[in-house]
N, C-alpha and C positions, 0 to 999 in steps of 0.2 A: 215527651218529654217536658222536663222542672223547669217550671215560670222562675225567672230573674226578677228579684225585687230590689227595688233603690231605692235608698230610705238618703233623704236630705241631699238630691240630686240637683244638679247646677249644668250650665253650659262644660265644663270642666271635669267635673270629679263628682262619685256621690259620696257622703260620709260612711254607706255601708253599703253592701251589696249583699245579699241574701240568695242562695242556689244553693237546691238540691239537701238542703240540712247544714249549711256550713254558712258562716257569717265574716265575712273581709272587710275590716274594717278601713278607711284610710289613714295616713297618718294626725297622730290627734297631737297636739302642742299646745302650750298654757294660751289663755286668751291675756292673761296680765303679766307682759311681757317685761315688767320693772320687776318682777320677783328673783330672788339668787334661784341656783339650784333645784334647793329643797321645796322652794314652792312653785317653782315650774314644776316640777317633777310629780310635787300631790295636783295642783291642779289637770295634768293630762293623765293622771291615774282615774279623778274622778269623772273625767270627760269618757273617759274607758269606759266606766262603770256604765253611765247614762247611755252611749249608745251601743251597750250589746241589752242593757236593759229593753231599751227600744227596738232591736230588735228579735227579742225575748228570748234573751240566753242572760249569762255572768260570766264572774271570771273563774269560774268551777268549771264549763267547759272549756276553756282555751286551750288552742293547739299547738301555735306557734305565735312569737311576736319577735320582733325589729326591733333593735331601740340605738336609736343615732343623737350622739350626743356630742355637741360641739368640742367639749376637752375631756375626753376620757382619761385621762391620767391625772386631773385634778378631779373628779367630782367619779370615777369608777368605785369607792368605797360606799361612798356617800348614796349612791346608784343601787348598789346591793342592798345596803340597810334598810333602804326605806323598801325595794322592792319586795326582801322579802316580808316585809310587814303588809305587806299588800297581797300577793298573791296566795291564792290558799294553797297551803303546805301538801297537800294531799292529791292536789291537780295540777303540778306544777308544767308549764306546757315546754314545748323546746325555744331555745332562747339563742338569738345573737344579737354582739353588741357590737360595732365599730362607732369610729369616731369622723367626721365628716362634716364639711363645712355647711354652714343652714343656709337654706334660702334666704333666711334676714339676719344681720349678725345679732339682733337680743335672742333671741331662739338658741336655746341652751339644749334642748331634749325635744327628741320628737320620737312618737311608740306607734309602730304599727302591729294589729294584730290578727288570728284568725278563729274562731273559735266554733263548736260544733252549738248545731242549735234546739 
């Protein structure tokens, strides 16, 4: 049976779970929530890069992404612009994007990804 490895775990969640060559990240959001959408998105993508590196992989190994936005109508074009500049164009994951009420009102975007290790 494959071992489950948990990174950054606390009593509520793990920042990442590695199992059977797969890396599952928890939802990532900006730490500096005073930033506008573009600033929060950039921070979030940087956090994803760091978490993936800690798990022994990178964005070229992304399999799927779920992007949750506070205001999809206002920020969807900006999301696509920043995302397209960040993602490896030869290794694009599946992606779903939705508008939702965030856990805190100042969070503008949260992203969950799964990657191969």
